[in-house]
Structure formats: C-alpha cells, structure tokens
N, C-alpha and C positions, 0 to 999 in steps of 0.2 A: 557499632549498631551498622547493619545492612542499611542503604539507601534506600530514601521512596523514590521507585521508580514508577510513572505511569508511560501509556501510549495514549498518544493525543493525535483527534484527526483534525486536520486544517481545512478551513474553507474559505471562501471568498479572500478577496484580496487585501482584505485587513488578517489573516490566515487566524481568523476566530477558533479557539482550540475547545472540540471536546474531546473527556476523555472514554478511550475506548479501552481499559484497559481490562478484562475480561467480560467485555462486549461485544457488540457484534458490527460489522462494517458492511452498511446494505450499499450494494452499487445502484443506481439510479439513472434518470434522466434530469437530475440537480444537482445544485454544488450544496448539499447541504447534510449533516449529519444524524437527521433523525433516521429511526430505524422505527419503519411504517411501511404501506404498499402505493403512497400515492409516486407517481411518476415512476411507473417501473420501466424495464428493458422490455422492449417487445420481440418476437420472434419475426424478423423482416421476410417481409414479401419478394423484396428484392436489396439488392448489396449486403450492405454489413450495421447491425446497432452497437454502439459502444458506447458504455454509461461513461459519466463525466469521472473524469482523475478522482483515485482519493488518495490525499498527500497525510501520512502517517510518519510521524517522530517522537522518540524517545523523548522523554521530560524527568530531571531530577527535581524532586520537590523539595521543603524546606530543610530536609535532611539527607543528609549528602553520605558518599564515599567515606569512612575512617582514610581510605587516600586518594583511589581514585579508582573510574570504571576505563578498561580497555576493552577489544576484540570485540564490539558490537556488531550483530549478525541476525540474518534473515532466513526462515526460511521454511518450506510445506513439507508433506510427509513424501511427497513425489508421485503420489496419483493421483489425479482430477477422479473426483467421485461425480463428476459431471455425465453429459450428453457432449459428445467428441466434438461437437459444434456449437460449446462453449467454452471460454479459454480465457484465463487470467492471465495478464501482463503484468512485468514488474520491472522497477528500475531504478538506482539510488542517483539522489543530486546532490548537490550543495545550497544549493539556493534552491529560494520560492519563486511561483509563478504562481497567479489565481487559476483553479482549477480547470479546466474548460473537456470539452469531446472532442475526441479524436476524429481526424476524417477515414474515408475509405483510404485513399491515395496514401496513409499514414503507417499503411497497414505491414509488418504487425508497428502498432503504434508505440507512443513515446518518443520522440525527438531528442536525438545526442545532441550535446552543448553545442553542435555547430549548425544546430536545429533539422541536420540530416533525420527524414523519419526512417523508420522502422526501428530503431534503436532498442524496443522494448523484447523481455527474455522472458517466453514461457514459467510462470511462478513458479511450477508444479517441478522445476528443471533445478532448484535450488532446495539441498535436501540438508542432514545434520552434518554429512561428509563430506557436502560442496555450500556451502550457504552465502548468500548475496553480503558483499561488506560492508556496510554502514560507515566503516570508520575504524582505525586503529586506538583514537585515544592520543593521549588520555584526559580525562575529562572529570573535573571534582568541583566544578560551581554548582551551588547549589539555587532552585526556582531559576532553571536554565533548562532549555532545549540541549539537547549533544546528538552527534550524529549525526552522518546524514539522512537527508528527509527517502523515505521507501514510496514511492509512485505507483501504485497499481490500477488498472482499468480490463474491467470485465468488457468480452467482445461475446455477440452473440450473432450465429452465420443464419442461414436460412433454413436450412435444416434441423435444426436446435424443436427438440420437444417444449411444446409449450407448455411449463410448468415452473412450481419453485423449488425450488435447488435445494440440493441436499445441504446441511452446513459441512463446511472445512475447515481444521486450522490452523493458524498463520505463529509461527514464533519467531521471540526475538530472543538471542540471548547474545550476554554479556559478563564480562570477568569481574569482579571488584574484590580490590585489595586495600 
C-alpha cells in the first residue's frame, strides 16, 4: 500500500504544521500559513522587500511505505512566470529555525550553515533534470516528518510591477519501495 505523504508548512518557533498538499503557499510579511491578502509584500520605493521564510517539510502519515522512501527532491518548471524583479530563493537545511525575514545585506537571502549570507539559490534553477535534494533516505517511520526542510523566500525589487502574481507550481518527488 502506498504511504500517505503530505507537504507541511511549519510556522512559529513551535513548528506549527499546516497541510499544504495540493494547496497554496502565500508569501507575506508575517509568519503564518493563512492564505489571504493581509500582510502582503509591497513593491518597495527603496531597497528590497523580502517575505518571511516559508519552511516546508514532507510528512509520512499513519500509513507508511511498504518498505521505505528514498530520493526526496524538490523542483520547479525552470521558468518563472513572474516579473523579472520578483525572485524566489530556495535552500535545504537539516534543522528548523524560527522563520524570519532576511535583510538586504543577505542578498541573495538564506544563510548557510555557518551563518554566511547569500546561500539561497534561484528556485527556478531546480528542474526535474537537476532537482534540489531534500535527502537520500531511507525513511520509513510513520506519523513523522522526513527529509530536509525546504526554505523558500520571495524577493520583490524596486522595479517590480504592482500586481497579484501568477500561480507557480513546485514539485516534490520521492521513490517508494
């Protein structure tokens, strides 16, 4: 029987989980998973605007794999449908930290494990042919998170158009045996 796997967004210092499987992740100026129009990112008149980090992680529910899950990856379609002045940064990390808003000195945002700014990578550079690894596995525990955390941050620069952005699709893949 196939494992029940969900995508969960983790918010606050307590890692409050929200199921985002087949759902929407809204990049905002607050640390919560609610999909609404409050706390929007605003096109800045100076400098750069960043969203709060979005921490995503996969979760095996009560129905686990027959044996194990391996080869966990993340990717996009390779081409942003957004304005050139809107960017999405991605990074995989092993341990959770309370979501924060990067500063302009962190450009590109998302620090590395040593706290060095600039470790974020353009999320659209991860494709099905060259995905971001979220862990090799094997994973078999039920009712448990698995793989690395995926951190995403949206950046809005001065020249961006003031508009609601088109939907983009992110893909998580894994092998189950």
